[in-house]
N, C-alpha and C positions, 0 to 999 in steps of 0.2 A: 504494500500500500504506500502510495506517495504521501509526502507532507501535505500537498493540496487536498488529497482525498481525506486525510485525517482532519484537516481544518474544516472541510465541508461537513464532516460528521459532527465535529464539535459545535459548529454553528446550528445544527439541528437539535442539540440537547437543550433541555430546560436550563434556565439561568443558574439554578442551584447546582446542577451537574457541571455546568461550565466553570463555576467557582472552584469545584473540586479539581478539575483539570488544570485550572490556573495555579492553584496551590501546589499541585504536583510538579508542574513545569517550573514554577519559581523555585521550588526546593531543589530540583535537578540542576538548574542554572547556578544556584548558590553553592551547591555541593561541588560543582565543577570548578568553581573559583574558591576552593577550600581555604587557601591561605588568606585571601582577601576577605572572606566572610567572617573570619575570627574577630575582626574589629567590631562586629555587631553583636557577638555573643555576650549575653549577660546584660545587654542594654534594654531598657524598657522603652519601646517605641509605641506610639499610638498607631492605630490602623492606617491613618493618613500618612504618617511618617514612614511606616513600613512600605506602603505603596510607592511613595516617592523614592525610597531607596531602591526598590525592585526595578521600577521603570527607569530611573536615572542611570542606574549602573548596568542595566540589561536592555540596551536599545533593541537588540535582536528579538527579544521576547515581546517587547512593545510592538515592533513592526509585524511580528507574526500574529499577535492578537488583533491588530488593527485591520488585518485582511478580511 
């Protein structure tokens, strides 16, 4: 299955299921940047702050979700 096919399938999911996919992908991206993610460990961020970090530091994720 191609990335475009996966994205099409995600678009068909209800918003609650899309949120689960987003959380999974964000976790994967952060884990891939393991060394960089350590600076956020133990910090208490609001939801908005966490979203800002995820989107600011993971432009590729934002562009994929924007499609």
